[in-house]
Each structure stands twice: as C-alpha cells, then as structure tokens.
C-alpha positions as CSV (number, residue, x, y, z in Angstrom):
1,P,18.4,1.7,-15.7
2,T,19.9,0.0,-12.7
3,S,23.4,0.6,-14.1
4,S,22.8,4.4,-13.3
5,V,21.7,3.9,-9.7
6,A,25.2,4.4,-8.1
7,K,25.8,7.5,-10.2
8,V,22.4,9.1,-9.4
9,Y,22.8,8.3,-5.7
10,A,26.3,9.9,-5.6
11,E,24.9,13.0,-7.3
12,I,22.1,13.3,-4.8
13,I,24.6,13.0,-1.9
14,K,26.9,15.6,-3.5
15,Q,24.0,18.1,-3.9
16,R,22.9,17.6,-0.3
17,E,26.4,18.2,1.0
18,E,26.7,21.4,-1.1
19,E,23.4,22.7,0.3
20,E,24.5,21.5,3.8
21,E,21.3,19.4,4.1
22,E,21.4,16.0,5.7
23,L,19.9,13.1,3.7
24,L,18.1,10.6,5.8
25,Q,18.9,7.1,4.6
26,I,16.3,4.6,5.7
27,G,17.0,1.5,3.5
28,L,14.4,-1.0,2.2
29,M,13.1,-2.0,5.6
30,G,12.6,1.6,6.7
31,W,10.9,2.4,3.4
32,E,8.5,-0.5,3.8
33,K,7.6,0.6,7.3
34,L,7.0,4.2,6.1
35,R,5.0,2.9,3.1
36,V,2.6,0.8,5.2
37,H,2.3,3.5,7.9
38,Q,1.4,6.1,5.3
39,G,-1.0,3.7,3.5
40,V,0.8,3.8,0.2
41,P,-0.1,0.8,-2.1
42,K,2.7,-1.3,-3.6
43,L,2.8,-2.9,-7.0
44,G,2.4,-6.7,-6.4
45,G,1.0,-6.1,-2.9
46,E,-2.0,-3.7,-3.0
47,I,-1.8,-3.0,-6.7
48,T,-2.7,-6.2,-8.6
49,E,-5.2,-7.3,-11.2
50,S,-7.5,-8.2,-8.4
51,Y,-8.1,-4.5,-7.4
52,N,-9.0,-1.4,-9.4
53,P,-7.4,2.0,-8.9
54,L,-10.5,3.4,-7.1
55,E,-10.4,0.6,-4.5
56,A,-6.6,1.3,-4.1
57,Q,-7.5,4.9,-3.2
58,L,-5.7,6.2,-6.3
59,W,-8.4,8.7,-7.3
60,D,-5.9,11.5,-7.8
61,S,-4.0,9.3,-10.3
62,L,-6.9,9.0,-12.7
63,N,-8.2,11.4,-15.2
64,F,-12.0,11.1,-15.4
65,I,-12.2,13.5,-18.4
66,K,-9.7,12.0,-20.7
67,G,-11.1,9.2,-22.8
68,C,-9.7,6.2,-24.6
69,Y,-7.8,4.2,-22.1
70,I,-8.1,0.6,-21.0
71,G,-10.7,0.2,-18.3
72,Q,-12.2,3.7,-18.8
73,E,-15.8,2.6,-19.0
74,T,-15.5,0.3,-16.0
75,I,-13.9,3.0,-13.9
76,A,-16.5,5.6,-15.0
77,R,-19.3,3.3,-14.1
78,L,-17.8,2.6,-10.7
79,K,-17.5,6.3,-10.0
80,T,-20.9,7.3,-11.3
81,Y,-22.9,4.6,-9.6
82,K,-20.8,4.5,-6.4
83,G,-20.0,0.8,-7.2
84,V,-16.7,0.5,-5.3
85,K,-17.3,-2.3,-2.8
86,Q,-14.0,-2.2,-0.9
87,F,-11.3,0.3,-0.2
88,L,-7.6,0.1,0.8
89,Q,-7.4,0.9,4.5
90,R,-4.6,1.3,7.0
91,F,-5.2,-0.1,10.5
92,R,-3.5,-1.3,13.7
93,L,-3.4,-5.0,14.5
94,D,-3.1,-6.8,17.8
95,A,-0.3,-9.0,16.5
96,M,1.6,-9.9,13.4
97,P,-0.4,-12.5,11.5
98,D,1.1,-15.9,10.7
99,G,2.9,-15.9,7.4
100,F,3.8,-12.2,7.4
101,Q,7.3,-11.0,8.2
102,T,8.1,-8.0,10.3
103,A,10.0,-5.3,8.5
104,E,13.0,-6.4,10.5
105,D,12.8,-9.8,8.9
106,G,12.9,-8.3,5.4
107,P,11.2,-5.9,3.1
108,E,9.0,-8.4,1.3
109,N,6.1,-8.9,3.7
110,D,3.1,-9.2,1.5
111,R,1.6,-12.4,0.4
112,D,-0.4,-13.5,-2.7
113,G,-4.0,-13.6,-1.7
114,G,-3.5,-11.9,1.6
115,E,-4.9,-12.9,5.0
116,I,-8.6,-12.8,5.6
117,I,-9.8,-10.0,7.9
118,H,-12.7,-10.9,10.2
119,S,-14.8,-8.4,12.2
120,S,-14.5,-8.4,16.0
121,E,-18.2,-8.8,16.2
122,G,-19.6,-12.0,14.7
123,G,-16.4,-13.0,13.0
124,E,-17.7,-12.3,9.4
125,K,-15.2,-11.8,6.6
126,V,-14.8,-8.1,6.0
127,G,-11.6,-7.9,3.9
128,V,-8.1,-9.0,3.0
129,L,-4.8,-8.0,4.7
130,T,-2.1,-7.4,2.1
131,S,0.9,-5.9,4.0
132,C,2.1,-5.5,7.6
133,A,4.9,-3.6,9.4
134,A,6.0,-3.4,13.0
135,I,6.5,0.3,13.8
136,G,7.4,1.6,17.2
137,G,6.0,-1.5,19.0
138,Q,2.8,-1.4,17.1
139,I,1.7,-3.6,14.1
140,W,0.2,-1.7,11.2
141,G,-1.5,-3.3,8.3
142,L,-2.8,-2.4,4.8
143,G,-5.7,-4.2,3.3
144,Y,-8.9,-4.1,1.4
145,V,-12.0,-3.7,3.6
146,R,-15.6,-3.9,2.4
147,T,-17.3,-0.5,2.4
148,K,-20.3,-1.9,4.3
149,A,-18.2,-3.7,7.0
150,N,-19.0,-3.0,10.6
151,L,-15.6,-2.7,12.2
C-alpha cells in the first residue's frame, strides 16, 4: 500500500547506512531513462492488450509446462509454430519524435498507439514506437518491430 512507502524507504536508507553502502537515488526520470535503455517493457506502454508476452520478450516470465491459465493455448501455438510476428526492440533514433517527451520533460513519455516506424529503405511500415528517452545526448526508443523487417 502507498501508505507504507515512506516507512519502507526509511528502512532501506537505514540499512544502507548501517552497511556503509551508498544508495543511488535516480527518481522517476532517471528510472524511465534506465528502463528504456535496458529495454524493459512498462505496463501501459509496451505491455498492453495489443501485445502478447512473447512479443514483449518476456519468455522467462512464462511457464510453458504449467497448464490452465488464460491464453495458454494461444501462447503455446505461437511458440510451437514460431508465429510471433513482431518483437519488442531497443534502438537509437536520430531525433525525438513529435509527441514524445524527453525524460527531462517528465516520466510519462509513451503514447497510446505509438508512432509508426518506417524503414530507411523504401519507407515501409516496420513497427510501432512505444517509448523514448534522451540519454547522454542520444535518443533511445523501445518499440515493436516486425520480425521480417529489413532495417
């Protein structure tokens, strides 16, 4: 519960001081930059009803042996027949796309529906950009890219 956040935070700080370890505090903007740079999907950004766990690169989060869960048959078919048509990818961009905020502007920089990603050759649609962050003078993005895209 959110009412316990301050107490938990104070306990973490206390333990770190006792162990003489410094705790790096990065805040929401720093966390968002780190998340995008590491390619970690976020609920509401990369994890939505539009994408399945295999597309989101969450293979280690699934149990392919255990049965009886919602979506089990669909996930098993996708795995068995290599039916995943797109994957979450991390990539560098030339510039921050219109409509996306930099992490300095605020932590919420994803958009419903995302920005269409076009190939540099031919301009065909190859995917959807879901999140961006400016990190060390570079723009990094997360998005779903078709498996057969020629990038």
